[in-house]
Each structure stands twice: as structure tokens, then as C-alpha cells.
C-alpha positions, 0 to 999 in steps of 0.5 A, a space after each residue: 328029326 324035329 322041324 319044329 323051332 327050339 330056342 334053348 335059354 341060358 339062365 341066370 338074369 335071362 330066364 330068372 333073377 337070381 342075383 338077390 341070392 347069390 350075392 346072399 350066398 357069397 357074402 356069407 362065405 365071404 363074411 366066413 373067411 375074412 374077405 370082403 362082401 359086395 353088392 347085388 350089381 358086383 355080383 352079376 360081373 362074376 356070374 356066368 361061369 361057375 361058382 368056382 369062378 365066382 369065388 376065385 374072381 371075386 377074391 382075386 379081384 380085392 386086395 393083393 394079400 387075397 393073392 397068396 390066400 386065394 392061390 391054396 386050393 384046398 381054401 378055395 374048395 372050401 369056400 366054393 363047397 361052403 358056397 354051394 352048400 348055402 346056396 342050395 339051401 336058400 335058392 330061392 329066397 329073393 330070386 324071381 322070374 324075370 319079368 315077361 319071361 313066363 307070358 313068352 314060355 308060354 306063348 312058345 308052347 302055344 306055339 309049338 316051341 321046344 324049349 330048353 335050358 343050358 346054364 353053367 349053373 350045377 344042373 341039380 341046381 337049375 332044376 330045383 330053382 325052375 322047379 320052386 318057380 313052377 316053371 321047370 315044366 316048359 323045358 324038355 331039357 336042362 344042362 347045367 355045367 356038370 351035366 356033360 364034361 364040358 361047358 359053356 362057353 365050349 358050343 358042344 354044351 349047347 349043341 348037345 342040348 339041342 341034340 338031345 331035344 331032337 331039335 335041328 342047329 339050323 332051326 334053333 336059336 340061343 336067349 342069353 346075358 353075356 359074353 359066355 352065351 353069345 360066345 357059346 351060340 357064335 361058336 356053334 353057329 346058333 343065332 342069339 338073341 341078348 338080353 339087356 341089363 345081364 349078368 356080364 362084365 361086357 356092356 357092349 356085346 353085339 349079336 354074334 350069330 
């Protein structure tokens, strides 16, 4: 097993500021189906558990009459599909690499540190975004919400990535920006570094390692 240090990153809000393009896709869907639009800061509280969760939580938090609408599973499926279709076509319009992230990735490679991604964004979207931003080559493996039969906060999402990369759990670190990332790392027994001002509902997350 490799003795190198392994660092696993979350994606949205950790490596890339994706909020501008996520809110654009979100508001496109909400406008089309008669729901309220949201601001960029609002979307940061909904990101992290996948598109289905984002749409459900967004509508659920609106007026009482929307409850029955979002309980319509066919409608919800259609809205999620519309969101993914629009987002796929507009994934890198205003998204940008988090300030300082690319320099850190370069430093890691110079110091023989293995890098991977563990995100609840679907894997094909994650790879496409990282390619468009020209930083995909830094990562040995990129796992999305649909890569395995489970995803964060299930610790196997993280541990599987480390194992596939032939890393050592005891020599691995996760870097993320949300309670989902913190919970995943804690359950996996992996030290966790929390970034400030992340895409999360909670603003008082502590190091859970």
C-alpha cells in the first residue's frame, strides 16, 4: 500500500465556486415550473446532497401550497431532469476555481501528494467541470454521487476513493466545506480540514476528526 499522503477534496465550494451556475440552473427550473427564484447565497445552503435534494429542499422551504406539488414524484423527477439538463449545458459559465486552490494543487503535486475528489455532484458533471477549468489532471480519481451505490455522508464514498487510489486511510486527509463532508470524514476515521464560508446551512461546524 502506498506510503504517500493522500488528500481528498470536496468539489462545490471547496475547489470551485459553482454557486453562480447552480443558481442560474435552479432559477431556470423554478421559473419554468412556477416556483420562486433564489439568490446566490441561498443556493449555498442547499448544495451538497445532490440535485434531487437541492430541488426538494428549495421547494419545500417555500409556501405551504407547494408541499403537495413537490410530493408529486413525477413532477419532482421532471424538475430534477430539467435542472441537470440546463446545468450540464451551462456548467462553467461563471464558475471559477476557489482562490488559492490551484496553487495548492500544484504544491501538492510537487511534493508527491496523491489527490482525489469525493463529491455529491454526479461524476460526469464533476469531470466535465474540472476539465473545463483545466485542473482535472491533478486528480488520480474523481468520484461523484453516482459512482458507487452510496454517497456522502456514507463513509464508504470516501474510503472507496482512498482504496482505489491505493492510499492509506491513516495517511489521508479530507478537505471540505460542509457538515456533510465533516460527517463523512468523521465516520471514515479520516482527519478533516474545514474551509470557511462554505456551501452549508450550518455556520458553526467544528473539526470532527
